[in-house]
N, C-alpha and C positions, 0 to 999 in steps of 0.2 A: 393285393398280393404282397406277402411278407418279403422283406429283403433277405436274400440268402446270407447265411452266416459264412464266416471264413472257413469253418470246418466243413460245411456242406460243399462249398466251392472246391476246396482242396480234395475232398473225397472224389467228386466227379472228375476233377482234373487228373487224379491218379487213375481212376477206372478207365478213362478214355485217352490216356496217354499212349503214344506209340510204344512205350516201355512196358505197358501192361500186357502180359503174355497170352493174348488171344489169337495170335498168328494172323492178324489182319493183313500184314505185309505180303502174305503168300497168295492173296486173292486179288484179281483185277476186275471182278464183276462183269466179265465178258469184254472188257476193254482191250485185252490182248488180241482177241479174235477180230474186234472192230478195226484195230490197227492193221492186222494181217490182211483184212479184206479191203483196206484203203478207205474205209468209211470215216476214220479219224486220222488226220495226217499232220496236223500242226497245232499250235496253241489256240487259235480261234475255233477250230473245229472241236478240239478237246473241251474247251469251255462250253460250247453250245451243247455238246453231248452230255456233259456233267449236269448242266442246268436242267435238261430234260429228265435225266435219271432222278435228280433230286425232287423236282416238282411233279413229274408225271409217271415216275417209276418206283423203284424200290425205296428211295428216300422217303417219299410221302407215305408209302405203305408201312414202312418200318416205324415212322413217327406215330401213325395210327395204332399199330399193334403195341408199341411201347406204352402209349397213353391208356389203351384198354387194359393192359397188364397192371399198370400203376393204379388204376381205379378198381381192379378186381377185388371182390370181397371174400372169396373163398377159393380153396384149392381146385374145386370142380370148375369154377369159372376160368381160372388160370389155364387149366388143362384144355378147355374148349378153345381159348384164344390161341394157345400153342398149336393145337391141331389145325386151326385156320391158317396160322403162319406157315406151317409145313405144306399145306395144300396150295397155298398161294405162291410157293416157289416155282418159278417158270421152267426150271430145268433141274437135272440131277446135280449139276455142279452148284447151282444156287442153293439147293437144299443142303448140300455138303457144307457150303460156306456158312450158312446160318446155324446149322447144328454143331459144327466143329467149333466155331467161335463161341457159341453159347455154352458148350461143354467146358471149354477152357476158361471162360469168364466165371462160370459157376464154381469150378474147382478152386480157383485162386481166391475168389471173393468169399466163398464159404469157409475156407481155411483161415482167413484173416478176420473177417467180420462176423462169421457165423451164419446160420440159416442153411436151408436146403434149396438149392436152385437147380438141382440135377435134372437132366432130361428136357431142358427148355431151349428153344431157339434164342439167338442172341438178343434181339430187341425185347422179347418177352422176359428173359432173365434179367436184363437191365432194368426194365420197368418194375418188376417185382422187387428187385433189390433196392431200387431208389425209393419205392413206397415204404418198404420195411424200415428203412433208415431215415425216413422223413425228409428226403431230398426233393426240392421243388420240381414239379413236372415240367414246366416250361423250360427251365434251365437244363434239365436232363435231356429233353428232346433236342434242344438247340446244340448242346455240346456233342450229343451223339451224332447229329447230322454233320457237324463240322469235322468230327473225327472221321466219319465215313468219306466226306469230300476230300479231306487231307490225304487219306490213304490212296484214293483214286488219282489225285493230282500226282502223288509220288509215283504211282504205277505208270501214269502217262509220261512222266519224265524219263522213266527207264525204257519206254517203248518208242518215244517220239522225240523229235528235235525241239524240246521245250526246256529252256534254261531255268535255273533256280529262281531268278528274279521274276521271270514271266509266270512261273508256277505259283509263287507266293502272291503276286498281283491278282492272278486268277482266283485264288482261294479267298483273298480279301474281298473281291467283288461278289463272288457267289455267296459268301457268308453273310452279306448284308441282309439278305432276304430270309435267312433261316429263322429268326424270331417270328416272322409273319407266318411261315409254314408251321411252326410249333403252335401258334395260336389257332390256326385254321384246323389243326388236327387234335387239339387238346381234349376235345369231347370224348375221343376214343370210341366213337360209334362205328363198329365194323360194317354196318350197312353202307357206309361211305367208302369201303375198301375197294380200290380199283386201280388199274394202271394202263397207260396208253403209250409207254415207251417201248413199242413193239420191237424196234430194231435192236435195242439193248437185250431184250429177251432172246431174239434170234442169234445175236452174237454169242450169248452164253451157251446156247445149244450147239453152235458151230465149234465152239472151243472144245467141246467134249471129244471131238474127233480130229482136232488140229494136230498135225504131225510134230511140230517143234514148239515147245511151250516152256515158259519160265514161271508162269503162275498156275495155281490150281484151279482157277476159274476165269 
């Protein structure tokens, strides 16, 4: 595997920075409902929840979809992958989350780097963009997963008694396994697409009717 160049690393860092206007801060991925239900109450339970989401839920699924999009050879194949990504969203809010972030990513990225990414879900749009610009798949997956985790840690800090140091320590521990997850899903074979983080999916569904909310999902 070729060593990523400085330019490649900087591009991915920019795309997956909290400053990149995809609106990720507005989504908790069902975590707000989980906190409301008392399923997640403190730093240890938040860490366990996020580990399941990454390895057995949307994290693993998104990594597979991203890899499939990166490897796609034509527009028709990309469209099929995106249709699968939409069908795999477990709730209305999960679908909103991935389509809205995908639309925002596509708009900004196309304006600056060129290309047409319109109408794609977030991991698919990122996979296509990374492939078009020659960015390494493994690094793209790993950094995407860390950005996803980082956003959920920040959401957990707004919802739970989790301090800044505890949150960063949690992110550091969880991030150690992300390269392994990237390697495991790098083939992009959607026959392996599946998820068993059922409580996370249920939390996302419950959030749709939660009375008081600060996040969109």
